[in-house]
C-alpha positions in Angstrom: -10.3 8.1 -6.5 -7.3 5.9 -6.9 -6.1 3.8 -4.2 -2.9 1.9 -3.7 -3.5 -0.7 -0.9 0.0 -2.1 0.6 0.2 -5.4 2.6 3.2 -7.7 3.9 4.9 -5.7 6.4 5.5 -7.2 9.8 8.4 -8.1 12.4 11.0 -10.2 11.3 14.6 -11.2 12.4 17.9 -9.7 10.7 18.7 -11.9 7.8 15.1 -12.6 7.2 12.8 -12.2 4.4 9.5 -10.2 4.0 7.5 -9.7 0.7 5.3 -6.4 0.1 2.6 -5.9 -2.3 1.1 -3.2 -3.4 -2.6 -3.7 -5.2 -3.8 -1.3 -7.9 -6.0 -0.7 -10.9 -4.8 -2.3 -14.0 -4.8 1.0 -16.0 -2.6 2.3 -13.3 -0.3 -0.5 -13.2 0.1 -0.7 -16.9 1.0 2.8 -17.2 2.4 4.2 -14.3 6.0 4.2 -12.8 5.3 2.5 -9.5 8.2 2.5 -6.4 8.4 1.8 -2.9 9.6 4.4 -0.6 10.6 4.2 3.0 10.7 6.5 6.2 12.1 5.8 9.2 11.4 7.7 12.6 13.2 11.2 12.3 14.5 10.7 8.7 13.1 12.0 5.7 11.1 9.5 3.0 13.4 7.9 0.4 13.0 5.9 -2.8 14.0 2.0 -2.2 13.1 0.9 -5.8 11.0 1.7 -8.8 9.8 0.2 -12.0 8.6 1.8 -15.3 5.9 0.8 -17.1 8.3 -0.8 -19.4 9.7 -2.9 -17.0 13.1 -1.1 -16.2 14.2 -1.2 -12.6 16.2 1.2 -10.4 17.2 0.8 -6.6 18.7 2.6 -3.9 22.4 1.7 -3.2 21.8 -0.1 0.3 19.1 -2.4 -1.1 20.8 -3.5 -4.6 21.6 -7.1 -4.6 18.9 -8.0 -1.3 15.9 -6.2 -2.8 13.6 -6.8 -5.9 10.6 -4.7 -7.6 8.4 -6.5 -9.8 5.0 -6.0 -11.2 1.9 -8.2 -12.6 -1.6 -6.9 -13.7 -2.6 -6.8 -10.2 0.1 -5.7 -8.1 3.8 -4.4 -7.6 5.7 -6.2 -5.2 9.0 -5.5 -3.0 11.0 -9.0 -2.0 13.4 -7.9 0.8 15.8 -10.7 1.7 18.8 -10.3 4.0 16.9 -8.0 6.0 19.2 -5.7 8.4 17.7 -3.5 11.2 18.7 -0.5 9.1 15.7 -1.3 6.9 13.2 -1.1 9.8 10.6 1.9 8.7 7.2 2.6 7.0 7.1 1.3 3.4 5.0 3.5 1.0 3.6 2.3 -2.3 4.2 4.8 -5.0 2.1 5.4 -8.4 3.8 8.6 -10.7 2.9 9.5 -14.0 5.3 12.1 -15.9 5.1 14.2 -18.7 7.5 16.1 -20.3 9.4 15.8 -17.1 7.1 16.9 -14.9 4.7 15.0 -12.4 1.3 14.6 -13.4 -0.1 12.5 -11.0 1.1 11.0 -7.9 -0.6 8.8 -5.3 0.5 7.2 -2.3 -0.3 4.1 -0.4 -1.3 4.5 3.4 2.1 2.7 4.4 3.0 -0.6 6.1 5.5 -0.9 8.9 8.3 -3.2 8.3 10.5 -3.9 11.6 13.8 -5.7 11.7 15.1 -6.7 15.1 18.7 -7.5 15.7 
């Protein structure tokens, strides 16, 4: 059973920083596109950033320049700087494998709460 285990959430003031981590197996990290999504109360889950197995990254417009996604052999990370109250949400780690444009496997972590106070 594939497990994605997030850590690093918490309460921070506006302008502060947090670093989220997501632990996964080496086989997942080396072959899957890994992403961070977030879901605020009353809103749909949205993509924050993802990184492909080749290292290409993509960010949502409202986090560009503030958040950085990275990975190593053990974890995928989301460094969040200049946090704003609107960044408050539950953040989820995702591992996705696609073939010929179709999702083959899609795994989610349990989520970690990030709260930014004004």
